[in-house]
C-alpha positions in Angstrom: 23.2 67.2 56.9 24.2 68.2 60.4 24.3 65.5 63.0 24.1 65.6 66.8 25.0 63.0 69.4 22.3 61.3 71.5 23.2 59.1 74.5 21.0 57.0 76.7 21.5 54.7 79.6 19.5 51.5 79.2 19.2 48.3 81.2 21.3 45.4 80.0 18.3 43.3 78.9 17.0 46.2 76.8 20.5 46.5 75.2 20.6 42.8 74.5 17.1 42.9 72.9 18.1 45.8 70.7 21.4 44.2 69.7 19.5 40.9 68.8 16.9 42.7 66.8 19.5 44.7 64.9 21.5 41.5 64.1 18.3 39.8 62.8 17.8 42.7 60.4 21.4 42.9 59.5 21.8 46.5 60.8 23.9 48.2 63.3 22.4 49.0 66.7 22.7 52.7 65.9 20.8 52.3 62.6 18.2 50.1 64.3 17.6 52.5 67.2 17.5 55.6 65.0 15.1 54.0 62.6 12.8 52.9 65.4 12.9 56.2 67.1 12.2 58.1 63.8 9.2 55.9 63.2 7.9 56.4 66.7 8.4 60.2 66.5 6.6 60.4 63.2 3.7 58.4 64.6 3.5 60.5 67.7 3.5 63.7 65.7 0.9 62.4 63.2 -1.4 61.3 66.1 -1.0 64.7 67.8 -2.0 66.5 64.5 -5.1 64.5 63.9 -8.3 66.3 64.8 -10.4 64.0 67.0 -14.1 64.7 67.3 -16.6 63.2 69.7 -19.6 61.4 68.2 -21.8 64.5 68.9 -19.2 66.8 67.3 -19.0 64.5 64.3 -22.8 64.5 63.9 -22.9 68.3 64.2 -20.1 68.7 61.6 -22.0 66.3 59.2 -25.3 68.2 59.7 -23.6 71.5 59.0 -22.1 70.2 55.8 -25.4 68.7 54.7 -27.4 71.8 55.7 -25.2 74.8 56.1 -26.6 77.9 57.9 -27.3 81.0 55.9 -24.2 83.2 55.6 -23.9 86.1 58.0 -23.7 89.7 56.7 -19.9 89.8 57.2 -19.4 86.8 55.0 -21.7 88.2 52.3 -19.7 91.4 52.3 -16.5 89.5 52.0 -17.8 87.5 49.1 -19.0 90.6 47.3 -15.6 92.2 47.9 -13.8 89.2 46.6 -16.0 89.2 43.5 -15.3 92.9 42.9 -11.5 92.3 43.2 -11.7 89.4 40.7 -13.5 91.7 38.2 -11.0 94.5 38.9 -13.8 97.0 39.9 
């Protein structure tokens, strides 16, 4: 696996807190910081990928699942075409 270098300037009290936390867990500062950063990055990515709906949007979505509208002509044609392809017509 390829690696790259990452450097950061931090205040001495932050450095001391990271060093202490790493010591408590029996890890190096590098391992501690990388692990914490990876977890934060994964959390941020996951949160960004979640679809958030307002209450009104949630209700509309549920209503459409429970009582879907009649399919439009284009969808009916697509379904018929799909059925023909599956039957090799």
